[in-house]
VORO-223133 format. One record per atom (N, C-alpha, C): x negated, y, z. Coordinates in steps of 0.02 Angstrom, whole numbers, plus 50000, padded with zeros to 5 digits. Layout:
N
XYZ
...
***
This chain:
431
499664993750008
500055000049996
499605007050007
499635011449957
499275016249952
499485021749996
499075026050025
498965030250072
499665035750063
499875039350110
500545044350073
500215049550049
499735051350059
499285057550033
499235057249959
498935050149952
498765048149868
499485047849843
499865045249857
500525044349832
500905051349819
500875055849872
501015062949852
500805065049808
500065065449787
499685067549746
499745064549672
499995058149677
500215055749607
500845057249572
501365059649626
501965061349610
501985069049584
501505072249624
501475080449603
501215079249536
500575077249517
500325076749453
500855074349405
501155068549408
501485065549360
502005070449352
502375075349393
502825080549370
502505085949347
501835087849367
501605094049327
501495091849256
501045084849227
501125082949177
501735082749130
502365080749166
503035080349126
503145086749106
503035092349146
503085100449124
502755101449061
502145099149068
501555100949012
501695097148931
502105091248945
502295087348896
502935090748855
503425091748910
503985096448885
503995101848846
503345106948862
503115112648841
502895112748779
502425107748768
502075107648703
502125102648655
502475095848683
502825090848646
502305087148592
501685086648623
501305082748576
501355074948562
501075072648505
501115066248475
500805061748532
500955056948565
500625052848604
500395046248564
499855044248573
499635037348557
499415033748629
499755028648651
499495024348703
499085018148695
498645018048709
498145011848715
498145007648785
498275000348782
498154997048833
497924989548809
497694987548857
497354980448835
496934977748894
496734971348887
496344967948937
495494970348932
495384969948864
494724973748847
494774976448787
494254981148766
494344984648716
494664990948706
495064993448748
495554999148741
495155004448739
494505006948778
494135012448772
493935012848698
493685008048669
493395007548614
493825008548555
494415006248559
494935007448517
495155015048518
495165016448584
495365025048599
494845028848571
494205027348568
493725031648542
493615031848460
493785025848439
494065024348372
494525028148327
495075029248367
495715031348356
495645039548373
495315042448415
495205048548412
494755051648349
494365047648344
493845049548284
494255052048218
494635045948211
495075047648138
495535052948146
495935051548202
496345057948203
496105065148197
495525065448222
495255071048237
494965074748167
495005071148109
494785072348039
495385076748036
496085076448052
496705080048027
496845084748079
496875082248140
497195085848195
496745086948256
497155092548291
496795094548355
496905089648394
496355084048447
496485079048473
496245079148544
496475077248594
496245076548661
496255067648683
495675065648703
495825060048736
495515059148807
495705053948860
495585054448928
494725053048921
494345055448972
493605054848970
493605050849038
492825049549039
492805046549102
493105039449112
493365040049180
493785034349209
494445035749214
494725042249171
495365044649188
495845041949145
495945035149167
496525030249145
497045027149203
497085032549255
497405029049306
497995033549319
498365031949378
498915037249401
498685044549405
498135045349434
497915053049436
497595054749369
497285050549331
496785051849280
497275054649227
497745050349213
498115051949146
498445059049163
498775060949199
499055068049215
498585074149207
498015071749245
497415076649237
497255077749157
497125073449114
497005072549050
497585077949016
498215074949035
498705078649010
498675086049019
498545087949090
498485094749111
497855098049083
497245095049061
496695096749036
496115099649100
496335095949151
495925097249206
495415091749220
494945091349274
494675087649324
494945086649389
494585080849408
494825080049476
494625083549524
495035086249588
494545089249628
494395085449679
494255080049682
494075075449731
494495078249797
493855079349843
494075079249918
493835088149930
493855090549879
493855098749891
494515101249866
494895106549926
495365108849918
495325114449856
494865117249864
494715121949805
494785121249736
494425114949718
494435113549672
495035110449644
495575108249685
496305105849672
496695112049652
496515117549692
496695125449676
496625125749608
495975124549592
495745126449517
496305120249449
496515115849499
496845110649438
497525114749432
497715117949496
498545121449490
498345127549456
497845130849446
497845136449395
497705135349333
497255129549312
497335125949248
498025124249219
498275122549263
499015118449234
499415125849215
499425131149261
499845136749244
499555139249187
498825140749168
498645142349111
498835138349053
498845131249058
499075126549004
499775128348994
500315130049034
500915130249016
500945136548968
500655141548993
500595149748965
500235150248891
499665148148879
499325148148836
499425145248767
499385146548708
499435141448648
498785137748633
498965132748581
498175130048564
498285122948607
498815121048620
498725112848651
498615109048587
498265102548602
498215097948569
498805093848526
498805092348462
499425090748436
499455082448443
498835080348459
498925072048473
498475071348538
498785067048583
498395064848649
498365056648625
497825055248634
497625047348637
497375045348709
497885043648721
497775041648811
497755031948814
497145030548845
496955023548865
497455023148927
497815018248944
498155016348988
497845011049026
497465011949094
497225005349126
497855003749176
497904997649174
498544993449216
498114988349255
497974989949321
497724985449367
498144980949403
498814983049428
499174980649459
499954981049447
500364976149458
501084976549433
501474983649451
501724986549414
502134992249404
501704998149380
501014997949366
500595002449336
501105005049278
501045001649232
501405001949165
502085007449160
502435004249211
503185006149215
503175013649251
502625015249285
502435022449317
502295027649256
501785023949213
501495028349161
502235030149112
502495023849082
503085026349059
503795029949072
503655032349144
504205036349181
504115043149155
503555045449133
503465052249109
503095052549049
502775047049010
502505046048932
502845043248882
503095046848842
503435043748787
503155042748711
502715038848722
502205037448660
502565036748594
502135038748543
502495040148464
502195032848442
501545031048466
501155024748455
501055020648507
501235015348517
500885009848582
500545005348550
500025004148570
499535000348555
499234994248608
499184988948584
498944981748637
498364978848597
497734981048628
497084977648611
497164968648615
497174967448679
497204961148667
497604958748755
497554952148767
497744950848835
497244945948861
496964946948906
496554940348947
496424941749017
495844938749054
495914937749117
495654942649166
495764949649125
495364954149178
495954957249217
495744957649292
496214958249333
496734953549353
496544947049332
496824940949341
497094940449427
496714943249467
496864941149547
497524945849559
497714950649533
498274954749553
498904952849502
498774948349469
499294946449428
499364939049420
498994934149444
499054927649447
498974924749384
499364925649336
499444922149256
499424926549195
498914924049157
499034929149093
499614932049066
500154927249074
500844928949066
501074934749098
500884934849164
501124940849194
500714946349178
500184947049150
499714952449129
500074954349051
500314949549021
500674950248957
501244953748981
501474954149015
502344955849040
502154962349052
501644965149097
501464971149123
501214973549052
500854973349024
500624977048961
501194977548903
501594973348894
502224974248860
502614977448872
502574979248950
503154986148961
502954992048902
502364993948903
502284998448848
502584996948786
502494992248760
502844990348682
503654991248688
503944988648741
504774988748750
504894995048757
504565000048791
504715007248802
504775011148736
504455007848679
504485014048620
505165012848588
505365018448564
505955018248536
505985015948449
506495015948427
506645011448366
506185015348308
506235022548327
505805027348276
505005027648279
504885024148335
504045024148345
503725017448328
503075017348340
502665010948308
502365009248367
502335000748358
501934997148396
501404993748350
500744994348368
500074992548341
499744986648379
499984980048360
499594973648398
499094971148359
498724967548406
498104963248388
498444955348371
498584955648305
498784949648275
498404942148287
497844943648311
497474938048328
497504935848384
497884938548444
497904937848506
498614935148510
498764929248533
499314926248531
499854930048577
499574931548634
500074936548694
500204942748665
499764946948630
499834952448618
500234953148562
500354947148512
500594947048448
501294946148475
501514942248521
502164940148542
502604947148553
502164951048574
502764956948603
502984959748556
502864959048483
503214962048435
503904958648423
504084952448454
504664949648459
505144953048490
505084957348544
505424960148579
505504968948566
505134970348526
505124977648511
505544980748469
505804986248495
506334989748462
505924993448401
505404995448420
505075000248354
504694995848300
504514999348262
504294997348203
503674992348220
503374986048192
502874982448227
502294982548163
501674984548171
501124983648118
500704978748160
500504974048130
499874968648174
499284968948129
498514968948153
498084969348138
497554963848166
497164963048132
496604958048156
496274954848082
495954949148113
495444946148047
495894940648007
496444939048031
496864935448002
497124937547933
496884932947873
497204938147820
497884939847796
498314934947845
498954936547829
499364942447857
498954945747905
499004951847949
499074957047888
499534962347913
499594967747864
498994971847845
498644972547911
498024975547910
497334971847946
497014969347885
496484965047914
495774965847872
495374962747915
494644963847903
494174957647873
493834957947834
493484952047815
492894953647781
492384947647763
491694948647747
491324953247801
491234951947868
490974955847927
490244953447904
489754959447890
488954957047898
488644962447944
488054961547967
487594964648001
487054967347951
487024974547962
486424978347918
485854978547969
485244979147922
484664980347971
484284984447915
483754989547940
483294992347929
482704994347949
482184992747921
481454991847948
481504986248001
481914980548002
481904975548060
482314977948114
482634985048121
483024985548179
483754985248148
484254983548190
484924983848170
485294989748148
485624989748108
485804995548075
486624995548055
486944993948115
487524994148122
487834988848059
488564987748062
488874981548025
489424984947974
489534981047931
490134982947885
490344977247866
491234980147846
491664974447840
492124977347777
492514972547750
493004974747701
493754975547732
494074982347728
494644982347759
495134980047694
495694978047710
496194974947663
496964977547691
497314981147658
497904983847674
498294984447599
499074983847602
499484983847558
499104983847471
498714978147479
498384976947395
497764980547393
497424985047443
497044989047429
496344984947470
495824986647451
495044984247484
494694989547480
494404991647545
494174997147561
493434995247599
492974997147576
492354994947619
492204999947675
492134996447743
492055000547795
491355000047830
490905004547835
490225004347880
490335007047934
490195003948000
490165005348049
489275006148074
488925013048063
488235014348064
488045011748121
488455013548181
488055013448242
488315007048281
488825002948265
489164998548314
488734992348275
488654986848330
488464980848324
488894975848342
489244975148393
489814969848403
490394968748367
490524962748339
490944959748297
491564962248310
491794961048394
492204964248415
492614970348396
492214975448394
492164983048381
492624983348311
492614979148277
493044978248218
493684978548237
493964975648294
494694977448303
494834983548331
494434987448362
494344995648379
494404998648319
494014997148273
494085000648192
494824999148151
494994993548171
495624991048123
496134994748159
496134996748237
496834999148276
496665006648262
496085009448238
496015016848214
496425017448147
496235011148103
496555010948035
497235012348039
497525007748069
498155005548083
498525013048105
498245016648160
498515023148177
498565028548137
497915028148088
497825033448038
498415032547988
498425025747962
499075025347911
499725027747950
499885024848004
500495029248024
500565036848013
499965039548031
499975046848022
499725049347954
499775044847918
499815045847847
499055048747815
498505047647854
497885048947830
497675042647776
497315046347715
497065042847668
496535037447689
496485031147663
496165026447683
495355028047675
495255032047625
494515032347610
494325038447653
494745042047676
494625048647731
494525044947802
494925038347805
494785035647888
494155032347877
493875027947829
493345026047814
492645030947831
492815036747797
492435041947823
492215042747883
492835044347931
492825044947989
492615041448034
492665034048014
492305028348049
491595027348047
491445029747995
490655028247971
490135030148017
490385037148059
489885038448117
490055037248179
490625031848190
490965031448260
490235027648297
490345029348365
489805026748398
490165024748465
489875018648489
490105014848557
490065020448612
490535020448648
490565024148711
490015020248753
489705025548805
489265024148858
489335017748884
488885011848886
488775006348926
489285001248899
489355000748814
489884995948780
489434994748726
489004989948745
488524986548681
488124992748650
487844997448688
487415001448643
486794997648635
486485001648571
485764998048579
485295004248601
484845001548645
484325007448675
483605004548665
483205008748661
482475007648653
482135005048731
481894999348722
481684996348796
480954996848802
480624995148856
480144993448888
479664989248821
478994991348807
478484987748764
478824985648704
479254988548678
479574989848602
479974984148593
480384981348650
480934980348650
481614983448649
482164979348640
482844982048620
483244980548674
483694985648697
484214984148753
484894984948721
485324978648732
485974979448724
486394981048788
486534987548805
486904988648854
487604988948852
487794983648892
488594982048892
488774982248968
488444987449000
488574986449085
489204989449096
489544993149074
490254996749093
490554992449132
490814985849114
491264980349139
491204974549115
491484968949134
491404962649118
491924957849140
492074953149079
492684949449089
492384942749059
492674938149059
492594931349006
492604933148939
493024936248913
493264939348852
492534943148828
492464948648848
492094953248833
491244950548837
491234946148894
490424944748887
490324939048845
490864935248820
490774930648765
490704933648704
490954938648697
491014944248635
490124946148630
489984948248692
489324951548693
488774946748681
488994940948705
488484935248688
488444933348620
488984934348583
489074931748517
488764936748463
488734943148491
488354948148467
487674946848464
487394945248526
486724943248534
486554936748494
486934932748481
486744927048447
486724927948367
486924933548348
487134934348285
486394938448250
486134943448310
485514947848282
485004944348270
484644944248238
483794944148222
483424945848257
483054942448303
482654944148335
482134939248368
481484941048377
481034935948409
481124932548470
481414934648517
481774931948587
482314935448599
482754931348634
483384933848657
483464932748720
483664937948770
483684937848848
484324940048857
484604936048908
485254939548933
485154940549005
485424946349037
485364946949092
486164948549122
486374943449152
487174943749181
487294944449244
487744948749265
488024949549335
488624946149337
488894946349403
489514942949409
490074946949385
490504943449348
491264945149324
491674944449382
492014951449411
492384952449464
493044950349443
493654950549492
494344951149488
494564945649439
494324939849448
494494934349394
495104928349443
495134931149506
495474926649554
495344919149547
495674914249536
495744907349539
495374904749464
495274910549428
495054907349351
494224909349374
493994911549410
493344913249411
492664908249410
492754901449418
492344896549412
492244895749344
493024893949330
493044891349256
492804897549203
492974903949209
492684909149163
491904909849158
491484908149230
490814909149229
490604901949193
490874896749210
490664891349172
490674892149092
491244894849085
491274895549008
490784899948972
490584905049012
490004908148984
489454903748983
489114899649035
488504895649044
488654891548982
489314888248974
489134884348903
488984887248846
489194893548844
489094898148776
488284899948773
488234902548825
487294903148825
486894897148798
487324890648834
486934884248805
486794883848717
487594883848704
487474883148630
487174888248594
487094895048619
486574899548578
485804897948592
485794893848643
485034892748658
484544898448667
484844903648705
484304909448730
483744907048760
483264911548739
482594909848770
482484911348853
482874916348872
482844917748951
483404919248978
483734917949034
484414919449064
484104922649137
484434928249157
484224930949222
484964932449243
485124930249308
485764930749331
485674933549408
486204937249412
486474942349496
487084939549508
487194938549570
487674937749606
487914929449612
488324928249668
488524921149677
488904918949639
489294922549609
489814920049558
489554916049478
488864920349469
488394918949407
488194910149430
488154908349493
487964901849494
488294896449457
489014898549444
489394893049418
489084893449346
488914899449317
488794899249256
488044894449251
487624895949302
487034892049302
487044884049294
487594882249359
487684873949356
487854871749283
488294875349247
488424873949183
488034872849142
487554879249145
486944878749092
486414873349107
486464870949164
485924864849183
486244860049160
486944858449167
487374851949158
487244851049081
487274856649035
487324856448969
486534855248949
486014853848982
485364852148967
484934858648957
485144863748967
484654870748978
484144871049011
483444870948994
482974871649030
483044877049082
482944871949161
482844876049236
482354883549223
481764879249189
481134884349187
481464891049149
482014891449113
482054896849074
482714902949114
482714899449167
483234902549219
483074906249275
483134912449282
482914916249348
483614919349392
483504919649449
484104922749489
483734927149536
484034933049535
483774938749580
484504940649619
484184943549685
484734944949732
484784954449717
484204955749698
484244963949705
484174966549636
484264971649608
483964974649552
483384976049532
482994978249581
482334981249578
481784975549571
481994969349600
481644963149588
481684961049520
482394961649491
482574959349419
482134963049380
482134970249387
481694975149330
480934972849356
480724972349406
480104969949407
479794965649364
480264959649367
480114953349329
480094954149246
480634957849243
480854957949159
480134963549136
480064969149168
479484974349154
478834968849130
478774964349167
478124959049146
478204955349080
478844953549078
479044947649033
479254950248962
479544957048950
479764956948895
479174960048840
479494957748786
478844959448729
479134963548666
478694965448615
478994969248559
479534964048525
480034967348508
480464964248457
480904958648499
481034959848577
481374955648617
482034959348615
482544956348626
483284960348632
483514957748693
483684961148741
483844960048809
484714962848809
485224958048811
485844959248838
485904959748909
486154966048939
486244967349008
486964968149024
487384964249057
488064965249072
488264963049128
488824965149158
489264962849217
489724968049245
490084966349290
490634969249298
490334975949337
490864980949349
490704987649380
490194986849431
490624982649492
490434981749549
489734978749564
489354976349501
488804974149504
488194978849494
488444985049468
487954990149443
487394988949409
487654983449350
486914981749307
486594987949267
486924993049265
486594998849230
485944999849276
485934999049340
485304999949363
484694995849333
484764990549314
484424986749284
484194990049210
484624992249177
484534995849117
483995001549117
484125005649167
483775009349191
483025008949196
482945003249229
482245000849233
481904998749174
482264997549125
482024993949059
482004998149009
482325005249022
482165009148957
481425013348932
481405013448879
480695015548856
480585023348886
481325026648882
481245033548928
481735033448973
481455031849042
481925031249098
482235038349103
481875044249086
482135050149101
482705052849063
482855048149023
483495050248976
484165045049003
483985042149065
484645038449078
485245040949097
485265048149123
485855051249145
486215052249067
485875054249023
486205054748948
486455047748923
486285042048943
486235035748900
486605029548927
486705032148987
487145025749025
487575027849092
488095023749091
488685024549135
488455024649203
489035027949250
488855027549311
488405032749336
488175038849301
487605042949304
487895049349354
488445049349368
488575055649415
488265057149476
488005062749506
487655061949557
487985057449616
488735058049613
489135053949684
488825045049670
488815042349599
488825035949567
488085034449607
487635038349585
486755037249593
486665037949667
487115041849706
486885041749791
487305034749819
487735031649774
488085025949803
487735020049802
487515017549869
487185011849874
487535004849847
487115000249817
487494993449793
487624990249851
488264987449856
488614982849904
488614976649876
488354971549887
488614965149865
489274963349851
489764962649810
490534961949802
490644954449838
***
């Protein structure tokens, strides 16, 4: 149960946001999903910004407090009463002044039952998007079906004149179309879907990965799409969500392709960074679930590298599915035959047990209790041309490992997630 002060603040901000929306009436694109929603939001914003004034939520502003603040155009006051007073002043200016964005692209984070209904009580999206349904936050919902039901509240809330965009390759997301009043468009890799991608290839320049390309297929048209700064194939889904949104907004396919060419992943979501001794870091430290970890491992497996190293922290909030999820990751690592695996956290021991059961050499597995020891070991081991994937749930603070491996650690504040003064001062506590 939330404290009364927090509930009061949430209700006040919801009312303030409602007034702003009634005053300016922007088009709202709402994005939800277990994984990939931030990437989709970023791609959608880039496409729509080529034609409209757009605002998207920043940082972790995807909850009951962050969404209203995004609508108002203000930052959280934290524990400072004067900063909250400034939020009130900013709200008044927002109501009075012209120039409000034509489109809001809002990532909706759903952690517990009832969250989506709260959002739908004051947001009326023109487009609702579901990227997928998987085991994130499973400990609060118990089953995938309950997660799907919660996220499906967004699709059910769409009026018949609106549009639902669904990942047609994800069974639970795709099923939401059967109960939708809105027009439904599905995207994915299945060639039978209205909007689909094929012929995905990785590009290289001078031995360094140079993004990926794919062919977009829609309404009998085939358009090449190049994502110059993107490595993970799972980002193709984010690009397809952006394509679908652009189509609904009647943007030309060629213009959509041009907008996506310079798309960059959000910080901490599979960014390629320069590492020590001429190595490369795949920084995927923002968060982790079995689905996103398997996707990141698939990317590592696809890349051309002298050696491939995975540094993995626990995946949290999996409830009764924790052991199974970690063992699944262990099986995948064994299949990829990585050169070295480094783990942090008690839950990752399930992955290690599965690795060894699959015949993976114990000599190629290292287990550390703290970030400093892991960094020290890696600094001695990494060589030119090595690719190092670093991933784990937020609570594992795996960005600390990436910081220690950067070729230019003084750039950490610009390159890594969780670099605010408050986060950097917060000590790591074992989950």
